[in-house]
matplotlib code that plots the C-alpha trace (Angstrom):
import matplotlib.pyplot as plt

x = [-138.1, -139.6, -139.2, -137.3, -133.7, -132.0, -129.1, -128.9, -128.5, -129.7, -127.7, -128.1, -125.1, -125.6, -127.2, -126.2, -122.8, -121.5, -122.6, -125.3, -122.6, -124.1, -127.1, -128.9, -126.3, -123.7, -124.6, -125.5, -122.1, -120.3, -122.4, -121.3, -117.2, -117.2, -119.9, -122.1, -126.0, -127.6, -131.1, -129.9, -127.4, -130.5, -132.8, -130.5, -129.2, -133.1, -132.9, -130.3, -128.9, -131.6, -129.9, -126.3, -127.3, -128.8, -125.1, -126.1, -124.7, -120.6, -119.8, -118.4, -121.0, -123.4, -120.8, -120.5, -124.6, -124.9, -122.0, -119.8, -122.9, -121.2, -117.7, -115.9, -112.6, -112.2, -111.5, -113.8, -111.1, -111.6, -115.3, -114.8, -112.2, -114.5, -117.3, -115.7, -114.9, -117.8, -118.1, -117.5, -117.9, -120.5, -117.8, -120.9, -123.0, -119.9, -118.8, -122.7, -122.8, -119.5, -120.7, -123.6, -122.4, -119.1, -121.3, -124.6, -122.9, -124.7, -124.1, -123.9, -125.2, -125.1, -128.4, -127.7, -128.8, -124.9, -123.6, -120.7, -117.7, -118.7, -120.1, -116.4, -114.7, -116.8, -116.2, -112.2, -111.9, -114.2, -112.9, -116.7, -115.7, -114.4, -117.9, -119.9, -119.8, -121.1, -122.9, -126.3, -125.0, -128.1, -125.0, -124.2, -127.9, -129.5, -132.2, -133.1, -134.9, -137.7, -137.9, -138.8, -136.7, -133.2, -134.4, -135.4, -131.6, -130.3, -132.2, -131.0, -127.7, -127.4, -129.3, -132.0, -136.0, -137.2, -138.2, -134.5, -133.7, -133.3, -133.1, -131.7, -132.3, -133.1, -135.7, -139.2, -140.3, -137.8, -138.2, -141.3, -141.0, -138.8, -140.9, -144.2, -142.1, -141.9, -138.0, -138.1, -137.1, -135.7, -136.3, -132.6, -132.8, -130.5, -128.0, -129.3, -133.2, -131.7, -129.5, -133.2, -134.1, -132.0, -132.1, -135.8, -134.6, -132.8, -130.0, -127.4, -124.7, -122.8, -120.1, -121.9, -125.0, -126.2, -127.6, -125.8, -122.5, -121.8, -118.3, -118.5, -120.8, -119.1, -115.4, -114.9, -114.4, -110.7]
y = [-53.9, -57.5, -57.3, -60.9, -60.0, -62.5, -64.6, -67.5, -67.5, -70.9, -70.5, -73.1, -73.7, -74.4, -71.4, -69.1, -69.4, -71.4, -73.2, -76.2, -79.2, -81.6, -80.1, -80.8, -78.3, -80.3, -83.4, -82.2, -80.9, -84.2, -86.5, -84.3, -84.4, -87.9, -89.5, -90.9, -91.0, -88.2, -89.6, -92.9, -90.9, -88.7, -91.5, -93.5, -90.4, -89.1, -92.9, -93.0, -89.2, -89.0, -92.0, -90.6, -87.3, -88.5, -90.6, -94.0, -94.3, -93.2, -91.2, -93.9, -96.3, -94.0, -93.6, -97.3, -97.3, -94.2, -93.8, -97.1, -100.1, -100.0, -100.0, -96.6, -95.5, -93.1, -93.6, -93.2, -90.8, -88.3, -88.6, -87.3, -84.7, -83.6, -83.4, -81.7, -78.4, -77.8, -76.0, -71.9, -69.6, -66.8, -64.6, -61.3, -63.8, -65.3, -62.0, -61.1, -63.7, -62.9, -59.1, -60.0, -62.8, -60.3, -57.0, -58.3, -61.0, -64.1, -67.9, -68.8, -72.4, -74.3, -76.3, -78.3, -81.5, -82.6, -86.1, -86.2, -86.2, -83.2, -81.4, -82.0, -81.2, -77.8, -77.0, -77.7, -76.2, -72.8, -72.0, -72.2, -72.6, -69.0, -67.5, -70.5, -72.1, -75.8, -77.9, -79.4, -81.6, -84.0, -87.0, -86.8, -86.1, -88.5, -86.3, -84.3, -81.0, -79.9, -82.8, -80.8, -83.0, -81.4, -78.1, -79.0, -80.7, -77.5, -75.8, -78.2, -77.7, -73.7, -73.2, -71.3, -70.4, -70.7, -66.4, -66.0, -67.6, -66.1, -68.9, -68.4, -70.7, -70.4, -72.5, -71.7, -75.0, -75.4, -72.0, -72.8, -76.0, -74.1, -71.2, -73.9, -74.7, -70.3, -69.7, -66.2, -67.4, -65.4, -66.9, -65.8, -64.9, -62.5, -60.6, -57.2, -58.6, -61.3, -58.1, -56.0, -58.6, -59.7, -55.6, -56.1, -58.7, -56.1, -57.6, -54.7, -55.4, -52.0, -51.5, -47.4, -47.1, -45.0, -46.3, -44.6, -45.3, -47.2, -46.9, -48.9, -51.5, -52.4, -52.5, -56.0, -57.1, -58.8]
z = [71.0, 72.0, 76.6, 76.6, 77.0, 74.4, 76.0, 73.4, 69.6, 68.0, 63.9, 61.4, 59.3, 56.2, 53.8, 56.7, 57.9, 55.2, 52.2, 52.2, 52.9, 50.1, 48.1, 44.9, 42.4, 44.1, 43.6, 40.2, 39.6, 41.1, 38.5, 35.7, 37.2, 37.4, 34.7, 37.0, 36.3, 38.5, 38.7, 39.9, 42.5, 43.4, 43.6, 46.3, 47.9, 48.9, 50.3, 52.6, 53.5, 56.6, 57.9, 57.2, 58.8, 62.2, 62.3, 61.7, 58.3, 58.1, 55.1, 53.5, 54.0, 52.5, 49.3, 49.2, 48.5, 46.4, 43.8, 44.5, 44.0, 40.8, 40.0, 39.5, 37.8, 40.5, 44.5, 47.4, 48.5, 45.4, 45.5, 49.0, 48.8, 45.8, 48.6, 51.0, 48.6, 47.9, 50.8, 51.0, 53.9, 54.0, 55.1, 55.4, 58.0, 59.8, 60.9, 61.7, 63.7, 65.2, 65.8, 67.3, 69.3, 70.9, 71.1, 73.3, 75.1, 73.6, 73.6, 70.1, 69.5, 65.7, 65.6, 61.9, 60.2, 59.0, 58.8, 60.7, 58.4, 56.5, 60.1, 61.6, 58.3, 58.1, 61.8, 61.5, 57.8, 58.9, 62.2, 63.4, 67.0, 67.0, 66.6, 68.1, 71.7, 70.6, 68.7, 68.3, 65.4, 64.1, 63.4, 66.9, 68.8, 65.9, 65.6, 62.7, 62.4, 62.7, 65.7, 68.4, 70.3, 68.4, 69.5, 73.2, 73.7, 73.1, 75.3, 77.9, 76.8, 76.5, 80.3, 78.0, 78.1, 75.2, 75.3, 76.0, 72.4, 69.1, 65.7, 62.4, 60.0, 56.2, 56.3, 57.4, 58.1, 61.0, 62.4, 63.0, 64.2, 67.1, 67.4, 68.3, 70.9, 72.1, 70.2, 68.7, 64.7, 62.3, 58.5, 57.1, 53.3, 53.2, 55.7, 55.9, 56.9, 59.3, 61.2, 61.0, 62.7, 65.0, 65.7, 66.4, 69.0, 70.7, 69.6, 67.5, 65.3, 65.7, 68.9, 69.4, 70.8, 67.4, 64.6, 62.5, 63.0, 59.5, 59.5, 63.1, 62.0, 59.2, 60.2, 60.7, 64.4, 65.1]

ax = plt.figure().add_subplot(projection="3d")
ax.plot(x, y, z, "-o")
ax.set_aspect("equal")
plt.show()
């Protein structure tokens, strides 16, 4: 068990608590559904999406350059509805984060790269505020992971020292960037390995003290 007391949990949103907001597979589906040239769309996406994620473009401005630079037989609202519909909750991880927060009395901070409209939609749609205390989102703070500034800002807002923080992210590079600041990084690949890594840091996901309370550990928290 780690000797430092973990008081704060930093957590990514995409591919940890929810599916990604707008990833390659989603863009492929969009190209198929709307009859778009995927290669052209993808090239434009990569040139512009970073700017959108740091809050320098609105979603409509991003789509105007990526999809609607040509006249289309569908509306921008149709396309936005499709984008938003791609997000899904990952219920086992949502429950795990809720358990870890409640049982260990942690402050939970989302540290994520997401554009404003997608981020706001996902926070509200999936009630992320029920398990997350506040959000350090790239669209609002104008830094993107792995820029060290986004982690430093999150630490300042949480009033937590690096050794007091555990950080869950599915991107190894982002975990490495945080670890260089002294944060305890967990490279998320699946629920059980993440749960085990949290336990190594002294964070239990069970209500009871004993490790063999399987029924208690698997019952959703109310």
